[in-house]
ChimeraX commands (.cxc) that place a marker at each C-alpha (Angstrom):
marker #1 position 198.93,154.81,54.95 radius 0.5
marker #1 position 199.51,154.53,58.71 radius 0.5
marker #1 position 198.04,151.66,60.67 radius 0.5
marker #1 position 195.63,154.15,62.29 radius 0.5
marker #1 position 194.37,155.21,58.86 radius 0.5
marker #1 position 194.00,151.56,57.81 radius 0.5
marker #1 position 192.08,150.87,61.01 radius 0.5
marker #1 position 189.70,153.76,60.40 radius 0.5
marker #1 position 189.03,152.52,56.87 radius 0.5
marker #1 position 188.34,148.94,58.02 radius 0.5
marker #1 position 186.07,150.06,60.85 radius 0.5
marker #1 position 183.95,152.07,58.43 radius 0.5
marker #1 position 183.41,148.96,56.33 radius 0.5
marker #1 position 182.61,146.48,59.10 radius 0.5
marker #1 position 180.51,148.79,61.29 radius 0.5
marker #1 position 177.22,147.07,62.06 radius 0.5
marker #1 position 178.01,144.15,59.79 radius 0.5
marker #1 position 179.03,140.52,59.64 radius 0.5
marker #1 position 182.60,139.25,59.30 radius 0.5
marker #1 position 182.75,135.74,57.88 radius 0.5
marker #1 position 185.31,133.43,59.42 radius 0.5
marker #1 position 186.22,131.05,56.60 radius 0.5
marker #1 position 188.48,128.36,58.01 radius 0.5
marker #1 position 188.90,124.60,57.82 radius 0.5
marker #1 position 190.85,122.34,60.14 radius 0.5
marker #1 position 193.70,120.07,59.11 radius 0.5
marker #1 position 192.37,116.99,57.35 radius 0.5
marker #1 position 189.02,118.50,56.33 radius 0.5
marker #1 position 188.11,118.37,52.60 radius 0.5
marker #1 position 187.71,122.16,52.43 radius 0.5
marker #1 position 191.20,122.85,53.75 radius 0.5
marker #1 position 192.57,124.14,50.42 radius 0.5
marker #1 position 192.80,127.76,49.24 radius 0.5
marker #1 position 190.47,127.19,46.28 radius 0.5
marker #1 position 187.76,125.84,48.60 radius 0.5
marker #1 position 188.28,128.57,51.21 radius 0.5
marker #1 position 187.93,131.08,48.37 radius 0.5
marker #1 position 184.60,129.55,47.33 radius 0.5
marker #1 position 183.34,129.78,50.91 radius 0.5
marker #1 position 184.56,133.36,51.26 radius 0.5
marker #1 position 183.10,134.54,47.96 radius 0.5
marker #1 position 179.77,132.95,48.89 radius 0.5
marker #1 position 179.77,134.79,52.21 radius 0.5
marker #1 position 180.61,138.09,50.54 radius 0.5
marker #1 position 177.78,137.60,48.04 radius 0.5
marker #1 position 175.53,136.99,51.02 radius 0.5
marker #1 position 176.48,140.36,52.49 radius 0.5
marker #1 position 179.49,139.75,54.75 radius 0.5
marker #1 position 181.64,142.89,55.02 radius 0.5
marker #1 position 185.03,141.30,55.71 radius 0.5
marker #1 position 186.80,137.97,56.06 radius 0.5
marker #1 position 188.67,136.33,58.91 radius 0.5
marker #1 position 191.12,133.88,57.37 radius 0.5
marker #1 position 193.69,131.47,58.80 radius 0.5
marker #1 position 196.90,130.46,57.05 radius 0.5
marker #1 position 199.36,132.21,54.78 radius 0.5
marker #1 position 198.43,130.17,51.69 radius 0.5
marker #1 position 194.75,130.94,52.06 radius 0.5
marker #1 position 195.34,134.65,52.55 radius 0.5
marker #1 position 197.72,134.87,49.59 radius 0.5
marker #1 position 195.13,133.19,47.38 radius 0.5
marker #1 position 192.19,135.28,48.59 radius 0.5
marker #1 position 194.11,138.55,48.35 radius 0.5
marker #1 position 194.06,138.20,44.57 radius 0.5
marker #1 position 190.34,137.40,44.57 radius 0.5
marker #1 position 188.79,140.15,46.70 radius 0.5
marker #1 position 189.18,143.73,47.91 radius 0.5
marker #1 position 187.23,142.98,51.08 radius 0.5
marker #1 position 189.21,143.52,54.30 radius 0.5
marker #1 position 191.06,140.41,55.44 radius 0.5
marker #1 position 191.72,139.76,59.12 radius 0.5
marker #1 position 194.63,137.34,59.04 radius 0.5
marker #1 position 195.91,134.85,61.57 radius 0.5
marker #1 position 198.04,131.75,61.85 radius 0.5
marker #1 position 197.36,128.69,63.99 radius 0.5
marker #1 position 199.92,126.30,65.40 radius 0.5
marker #1 position 199.11,122.65,64.78 radius 0.5
marker #1 position 198.61,121.46,68.37 radius 0.5
marker #1 position 196.24,119.03,70.02 radius 0.5
marker #1 position 192.70,120.07,70.93 radius 0.5
marker #1 position 193.52,119.57,74.61 radius 0.5
marker #1 position 196.56,121.86,74.45 radius 0.5
marker #1 position 194.53,124.63,72.83 radius 0.5
marker #1 position 192.83,125.32,76.15 radius 0.5
marker #1 position 196.01,126.34,77.94 radius 0.5
marker #1 position 198.52,127.35,75.25 radius 0.5
marker #1 position 198.65,130.29,72.85 radius 0.5
marker #1 position 198.42,129.04,69.27 radius 0.5
marker #1 position 197.02,131.99,67.27 radius 0.5
marker #1 position 199.63,134.28,65.65 radius 0.5
marker #1 position 202.12,133.58,68.39 radius 0.5
marker #1 position 205.40,135.03,67.07 radius 0.5
marker #1 position 206.92,137.88,65.10 radius 0.5
marker #1 position 207.63,135.48,62.22 radius 0.5
marker #1 position 203.94,134.54,62.14 radius 0.5
marker #1 position 202.96,138.21,61.95 radius 0.5
marker #1 position 205.50,138.96,59.23 radius 0.5
marker #1 position 204.26,136.06,57.12 radius 0.5
marker #1 position 200.69,137.38,57.40 radius 0.5
marker #1 position 201.76,140.85,56.35 radius 0.5
marker #1 position 203.58,139.46,53.31 radius 0.5
marker #1 position 200.52,137.38,52.44 radius 0.5
marker #1 position 198.46,140.56,52.11 radius 0.5
marker #1 position 196.15,140.77,55.10 radius 0.5
marker #1 position 194.79,144.15,56.23 radius 0.5
marker #1 position 194.74,143.48,59.95 radius 0.5
marker #1 position 196.43,140.87,62.13 radius 0.5
marker #1 position 194.56,138.88,64.78 radius 0.5
marker #1 position 196.61,137.67,67.74 radius 0.5
marker #1 position 195.97,135.63,70.87 radius 0.5
marker #1 position 195.94,138.16,73.71 radius 0.5
marker #1 position 195.13,135.74,76.52 radius 0.5
marker #1 position 197.36,135.21,79.55 radius 0.5
marker #1 position 198.16,131.62,78.56 radius 0.5
marker #1 position 201.62,130.14,78.03 radius 0.5
marker #1 position 203.10,131.63,74.85 radius 0.5
marker #1 position 205.97,129.20,74.31 radius 0.5
marker #1 position 208.29,131.80,72.76 radius 0.5
marker #1 position 210.56,134.71,73.67 radius 0.5
marker #1 position 208.07,137.11,72.08 radius 0.5
marker #1 position 205.87,138.61,74.78 radius 0.5
marker #1 position 202.51,140.18,73.95 radius 0.5
marker #1 position 203.68,143.81,74.10 radius 0.5
marker #1 position 206.63,143.12,71.81 radius 0.5
marker #1 position 204.35,141.45,69.26 radius 0.5
marker #1 position 201.84,144.30,69.31 radius 0.5
marker #1 position 204.54,146.95,68.91 radius 0.5
marker #1 position 206.16,145.01,66.07 radius 0.5
marker #1 position 202.89,144.76,64.16 radius 0.5
marker #1 position 202.22,148.47,64.64 radius 0.5
marker #1 position 205.68,149.89,64.06 radius 0.5
marker #1 position 207.39,147.45,61.69 radius 0.5
marker #1 position 204.47,146.03,59.76 radius 0.5
marker #1 position 202.23,149.12,59.99 radius 0.5
marker #1 position 199.07,147.10,60.50 radius 0.5
marker #1 position 196.29,147.28,63.12 radius 0.5
marker #1 position 196.07,144.61,65.82 radius 0.5
marker #1 position 192.96,142.57,66.58 radius 0.5
marker #1 position 193.11,140.98,70.05 radius 0.5
marker #1 position 191.42,137.64,70.69 radius 0.5
marker #1 position 190.55,137.40,74.39 radius 0.5
marker #1 position 188.54,135.19,76.73 radius 0.5
marker #1 position 188.11,137.30,79.89 radius 0.5
marker #1 position 187.53,140.82,81.11 radius 0.5
marker #1 position 191.05,141.18,82.54 radius 0.5
marker #1 position 192.60,140.01,79.27 radius 0.5
marker #1 position 190.60,142.59,77.36 radius 0.5
marker #1 position 191.68,145.39,79.68 radius 0.5
marker #1 position 195.30,144.28,79.38 radius 0.5
marker #1 position 195.07,144.14,75.58 radius 0.5
marker #1 position 193.61,147.61,75.49 radius 0.5
marker #1 position 196.32,148.97,77.78 radius 0.5
marker #1 position 199.01,147.40,75.58 radius 0.5
marker #1 position 197.69,149.21,72.53 radius 0.5
marker #1 position 195.50,146.70,70.65 radius 0.5
marker #1 position 193.10,148.37,68.23 radius 0.5
marker #1 position 190.16,145.94,68.31 radius 0.5
marker #1 position 189.10,143.42,70.92 radius 0.5
marker #1 position 187.14,140.27,70.14 radius 0.5
marker #1 position 185.57,137.69,72.45 radius 0.5
marker #1 position 186.91,134.92,70.19 radius 0.5
marker #1 position 188.42,132.73,72.89 radius 0.5
marker #1 position 185.64,132.88,75.45 radius 0.5
marker #1 position 184.88,129.24,76.21 radius 0.5
marker #1 position 188.11,128.03,74.65 radius 0.5
marker #1 position 190.48,128.48,77.59 radius 0.5
marker #1 position 190.85,126.54,80.83 radius 0.5
marker #1 position 189.48,129.53,82.73 radius 0.5
marker #1 position 186.31,129.91,80.65 radius 0.5
marker #1 position 185.39,126.54,79.17 radius 0.5
marker #1 position 183.22,125.56,82.14 radius 0.5
marker #1 position 181.18,128.78,82.16 radius 0.5
marker #1 position 180.57,129.28,78.44 radius 0.5
marker #1 position 177.07,128.25,77.37 radius 0.5
marker #1 position 176.79,130.49,74.32 radius 0.5
marker #1 position 178.10,133.81,72.97 radius 0.5
marker #1 position 179.85,136.11,75.44 radius 0.5
marker #1 position 177.04,138.68,75.55 radius 0.5
marker #1 position 177.65,139.78,79.14 radius 0.5
marker #1 position 181.38,140.23,78.56 radius 0.5
marker #1 position 180.69,142.09,75.32 radius 0.5
marker #1 position 178.28,144.48,77.01 radius 0.5
marker #1 position 180.69,145.30,79.83 radius 0.5
marker #1 position 183.64,145.86,77.50 radius 0.5
marker #1 position 181.62,148.00,75.10 radius 0.5
marker #1 position 180.56,150.16,78.03 radius 0.5
marker #1 position 183.97,150.51,79.67 radius 0.5
marker #1 position 186.39,150.68,76.73 radius 0.5
marker #1 position 186.63,153.19,73.91 radius 0.5
marker #1 position 188.07,150.81,71.32 radius 0.5
marker #1 position 185.75,148.66,69.14 radius 0.5
marker #1 position 184.52,145.37,70.60 radius 0.5
marker #1 position 183.63,142.45,68.32 radius 0.5
marker #1 position 181.47,139.47,69.25 radius 0.5
marker #1 position 182.98,136.19,68.08 radius 0.5
marker #1 position 182.54,132.65,69.30 radius 0.5
marker #1 position 179.47,130.38,69.64 radius 0.5
marker #1 position 177.38,132.57,67.31 radius 0.5
marker #1 position 174.83,130.19,65.79 radius 0.5
marker #1 position 171.57,132.03,65.02 radius 0.5
marker #1 position 170.37,135.37,63.59 radius 0.5
marker #1 position 168.98,136.15,67.05 radius 0.5
marker #1 position 172.56,136.10,68.37 radius 0.5
marker #1 position 173.38,138.90,65.93 radius 0.5
marker #1 position 170.47,141.02,67.13 radius 0.5
marker #1 position 171.50,140.61,70.77 radius 0.5
marker #1 position 175.13,141.40,69.94 radius 0.5
marker #1 position 174.27,144.75,68.41 radius 0.5
marker #1 position 171.96,145.57,71.31 radius 0.5
marker #1 position 175.05,144.99,73.48 radius 0.5
marker #1 position 176.91,147.55,71.32 radius 0.5
marker #1 position 179.14,145.24,69.30 radius 0.5
marker #1 position 180.97,147.01,66.49 radius 0.5
marker #1 position 180.54,143.92,64.30 radius 0.5
marker #1 position 179.95,140.18,64.67 radius 0.5
marker #1 position 182.11,137.31,63.41 radius 0.5
marker #1 position 180.22,134.24,62.22 radius 0.5
marker #1 position 182.17,131.10,61.46 radius 0.5
marker #1 position 181.10,127.50,62.03 radius 0.5
marker #1 position 177.39,128.30,61.66 radius 0.5
marker #1 position 177.83,129.25,58.01 radius 0.5
marker #1 position 181.19,127.92,56.80 radius 0.5
marker #1 position 181.77,124.50,58.40 radius 0.5
marker #1 position 179.59,121.91,56.60 radius 0.5
marker #1 position 180.91,119.06,58.76 radius 0.5
marker #1 position 179.79,120.76,61.97 radius 0.5
marker #1 position 176.51,121.97,60.46 radius 0.5
marker #1 position 175.66,118.47,59.25 radius 0.5
marker #1 position 176.63,116.96,62.60 radius 0.5
marker #1 position 173.97,119.05,64.36 radius 0.5
marker #1 position 171.27,117.50,62.23 radius 0.5
marker #1 position 172.72,114.02,62.60 radius 0.5
marker #1 position 172.81,114.41,66.37 radius 0.5
marker #1 position 169.14,115.42,66.25 radius 0.5
marker #1 position 168.36,112.13,64.48 radius 0.5
marker #1 position 169.93,110.21,67.34 radius 0.5
marker #1 position 167.74,112.01,69.85 radius 0.5
marker link #1:1,2 radius 0.2
marker link #1:2,3 radius 0.2
marker link #1:3,4 radius 0.2
marker link #1:4,5 radius 0.2
marker link #1:5,6 radius 0.2
marker link #1:6,7 radius 0.2
marker link #1:7,8 radius 0.2
marker link #1:8,9 radius 0.2
marker link #1:9,10 radius 0.2
marker link #1:10,11 radius 0.2
marker link #1:11,12 radius 0.2
marker link #1:12,13 radius 0.2
marker link #1:13,14 radius 0.2
marker link #1:14,15 radius 0.2
marker link #1:15,16 radius 0.2
marker link #1:16,17 radius 0.2
marker link #1:17,18 radius 0.2
marker link #1:18,19 radius 0.2
marker link #1:19,20 radius 0.2
marker link #1:20,21 radius 0.2
marker link #1:21,22 radius 0.2
marker link #1:22,23 radius 0.2
marker link #1:23,24 radius 0.2
marker link #1:24,25 radius 0.2
marker link #1:25,26 radius 0.2
marker link #1:26,27 radius 0.2
marker link #1:27,28 radius 0.2
marker link #1:28,29 radius 0.2
marker link #1:29,30 radius 0.2
marker link #1:30,31 radius 0.2
marker link #1:31,32 radius 0.2
marker link #1:32,33 radius 0.2
marker link #1:33,34 radius 0.2
marker link #1:34,35 radius 0.2
marker link #1:35,36 radius 0.2
marker link #1:36,37 radius 0.2
marker link #1:37,38 radius 0.2
marker link #1:38,39 radius 0.2
marker link #1:39,40 radius 0.2
marker link #1:40,41 radius 0.2
marker link #1:41,42 radius 0.2
marker link #1:42,43 radius 0.2
marker link #1:43,44 radius 0.2
marker link #1:44,45 radius 0.2
marker link #1:45,46 radius 0.2
marker link #1:46,47 radius 0.2
marker link #1:47,48 radius 0.2
marker link #1:48,49 radius 0.2
marker link #1:49,50 radius 0.2
marker link #1:50,51 radius 0.2
marker link #1:51,52 radius 0.2
marker link #1:52,53 radius 0.2
marker link #1:53,54 radius 0.2
marker link #1:54,55 radius 0.2
marker link #1:55,56 radius 0.2
marker link #1:56,57 radius 0.2
marker link #1:57,58 radius 0.2
marker link #1:58,59 radius 0.2
marker link #1:59,60 radius 0.2
marker link #1:60,61 radius 0.2
marker link #1:61,62 radius 0.2
marker link #1:62,63 radius 0.2
marker link #1:63,64 radius 0.2
marker link #1:64,65 radius 0.2
marker link #1:65,66 radius 0.2
marker link #1:66,67 radius 0.2
marker link #1:67,68 radius 0.2
marker link #1:68,69 radius 0.2
marker link #1:69,70 radius 0.2
marker link #1:70,71 radius 0.2
marker link #1:71,72 radius 0.2
marker link #1:72,73 radius 0.2
marker link #1:73,74 radius 0.2
marker link #1:74,75 radius 0.2
marker link #1:75,76 radius 0.2
marker link #1:76,77 radius 0.2
marker link #1:77,78 radius 0.2
marker link #1:78,79 radius 0.2
marker link #1:79,80 radius 0.2
marker link #1:80,81 radius 0.2
marker link #1:81,82 radius 0.2
marker link #1:82,83 radius 0.2
marker link #1:83,84 radius 0.2
marker link #1:84,85 radius 0.2
marker link #1:85,86 radius 0.2
marker link #1:86,87 radius 0.2
marker link #1:87,88 radius 0.2
marker link #1:88,89 radius 0.2
marker link #1:89,90 radius 0.2
marker link #1:90,91 radius 0.2
marker link #1:91,92 radius 0.2
marker link #1:92,93 radius 0.2
marker link #1:93,94 radius 0.2
marker link #1:94,95 radius 0.2
marker link #1:95,96 radius 0.2
marker link #1:96,97 radius 0.2
marker link #1:97,98 radius 0.2
marker link #1:98,99 radius 0.2
marker link #1:99,100 radius 0.2
marker link #1:100,101 radius 0.2
marker link #1:101,102 radius 0.2
marker link #1:102,103 radius 0.2
marker link #1:103,104 radius 0.2
marker link #1:104,105 radius 0.2
marker link #1:105,106 radius 0.2
marker link #1:106,107 radius 0.2
marker link #1:107,108 radius 0.2
marker link #1:108,109 radius 0.2
marker link #1:109,110 radius 0.2
marker link #1:110,111 radius 0.2
marker link #1:111,112 radius 0.2
marker link #1:112,113 radius 0.2
marker link #1:113,114 radius 0.2
marker link #1:114,115 radius 0.2
marker link #1:115,116 radius 0.2
marker link #1:116,117 radius 0.2
marker link #1:117,118 radius 0.2
marker link #1:118,119 radius 0.2
marker link #1:119,120 radius 0.2
marker link #1:120,121 radius 0.2
marker link #1:121,122 radius 0.2
marker link #1:122,123 radius 0.2
marker link #1:123,124 radius 0.2
marker link #1:124,125 radius 0.2
marker link #1:125,126 radius 0.2
marker link #1:126,127 radius 0.2
marker link #1:127,128 radius 0.2
marker link #1:128,129 radius 0.2
marker link #1:129,130 radius 0.2
marker link #1:130,131 radius 0.2
marker link #1:131,132 radius 0.2
marker link #1:132,133 radius 0.2
marker link #1:133,134 radius 0.2
marker link #1:134,135 radius 0.2
marker link #1:135,136 radius 0.2
marker link #1:136,137 radius 0.2
marker link #1:137,138 radius 0.2
marker link #1:138,139 radius 0.2
marker link #1:139,140 radius 0.2
marker link #1:140,141 radius 0.2
marker link #1:141,142 radius 0.2
marker link #1:142,143 radius 0.2
marker link #1:143,144 radius 0.2
marker link #1:144,145 radius 0.2
marker link #1:145,146 radius 0.2
marker link #1:146,147 radius 0.2
marker link #1:147,148 radius 0.2
marker link #1:148,149 radius 0.2
marker link #1:149,150 radius 0.2
marker link #1:150,151 radius 0.2
marker link #1:151,152 radius 0.2
marker link #1:152,153 radius 0.2
marker link #1:153,154 radius 0.2
marker link #1:154,155 radius 0.2
marker link #1:155,156 radius 0.2
marker link #1:156,157 radius 0.2
marker link #1:157,158 radius 0.2
marker link #1:158,159 radius 0.2
marker link #1:159,160 radius 0.2
marker link #1:160,161 radius 0.2
marker link #1:161,162 radius 0.2
marker link #1:162,163 radius 0.2
marker link #1:163,164 radius 0.2
marker link #1:164,165 radius 0.2
marker link #1:165,166 radius 0.2
marker link #1:166,167 radius 0.2
marker link #1:167,168 radius 0.2
marker link #1:168,169 radius 0.2
marker link #1:169,170 radius 0.2
marker link #1:170,171 radius 0.2
marker link #1:171,172 radius 0.2
marker link #1:172,173 radius 0.2
marker link #1:173,174 radius 0.2
marker link #1:174,175 radius 0.2
marker link #1:175,176 radius 0.2
marker link #1:176,177 radius 0.2
marker link #1:177,178 radius 0.2
marker link #1:178,179 radius 0.2
marker link #1:179,180 radius 0.2
marker link #1:180,181 radius 0.2
marker link #1:181,182 radius 0.2
marker link #1:182,183 radius 0.2
marker link #1:183,184 radius 0.2
marker link #1:184,185 radius 0.2
marker link #1:185,186 radius 0.2
marker link #1:186,187 radius 0.2
marker link #1:187,188 radius 0.2
marker link #1:188,189 radius 0.2
marker link #1:189,190 radius 0.2
marker link #1:190,191 radius 0.2
marker link #1:191,192 radius 0.2
marker link #1:192,193 radius 0.2
marker link #1:193,194 radius 0.2
marker link #1:194,195 radius 0.2
marker link #1:195,196 radius 0.2
marker link #1:196,197 radius 0.2
marker link #1:197,198 radius 0.2
marker link #1:198,199 radius 0.2
marker link #1:199,200 radius 0.2
marker link #1:200,201 radius 0.2
marker link #1:201,202 radius 0.2
marker link #1:202,203 radius 0.2
marker link #1:203,204 radius 0.2
marker link #1:204,205 radius 0.2
marker link #1:205,206 radius 0.2
marker link #1:206,207 radius 0.2
marker link #1:207,208 radius 0.2
marker link #1:208,209 radius 0.2
marker link #1:209,210 radius 0.2
marker link #1:210,211 radius 0.2
marker link #1:211,212 radius 0.2
marker link #1:212,213 radius 0.2
marker link #1:213,214 radius 0.2
marker link #1:214,215 radius 0.2
marker link #1:215,216 radius 0.2
marker link #1:216,217 radius 0.2
marker link #1:217,218 radius 0.2
marker link #1:218,219 radius 0.2
marker link #1:219,220 radius 0.2
marker link #1:220,221 radius 0.2
marker link #1:221,222 radius 0.2
marker link #1:222,223 radius 0.2
marker link #1:223,224 radius 0.2
marker link #1:224,225 radius 0.2
marker link #1:225,226 radius 0.2
marker link #1:226,227 radius 0.2
marker link #1:227,228 radius 0.2
marker link #1:228,229 radius 0.2
marker link #1:229,230 radius 0.2
marker link #1:230,231 radius 0.2
marker link #1:231,232 radius 0.2
marker link #1:232,233 radius 0.2
marker link #1:233,234 radius 0.2
marker link #1:234,235 radius 0.2
marker link #1:235,236 radius 0.2
marker link #1:236,237 radius 0.2
view
């Protein structure tokens, strides 16, 4: 099956649905494949159409537990401060190869203009995933210009994942990137996904009104520490 055929199959499944981002940071109690699997299976039972998973071990484990599409990525272990100005999501060819071998159906990469810290430029990485690994490419972006560039370089799906998580956008992000989503959905022919800062069912409704192909929901449903913290912060107020 070509990567175009795989893409068509995945898009049919996720169209108009929720993708559950099941991830846990280093040091969190849930940061083990067996726990990520429990989160993922719970989300699938709740109606999620696909999974966005970080880490080779997690993807390898989940691949044997589900037939749902897996969007795979790796993350470099860098400081929170550095994450605003450095690429850390699926940064190299070796990262992409490891994800392919782990069994993911689609590879998510950082397609921002930030410092990449490797000899692998964005175009080379995209071409390698398409031609050598025969998988579709999901581009995480933060701005309009990054989305246009990712589309021109051949990415198959664009997601607003990094809106609010780069130096350029952190000061202007006050919620999901609805305006950016609406513009991209109108101007580009490839599917646009809303991801980032999604916290309520109303966000989902707005996203589909803005013509999102699908919506990724993460922290709001799969991060107990962050969910609990919201309620604790309310107690303090």
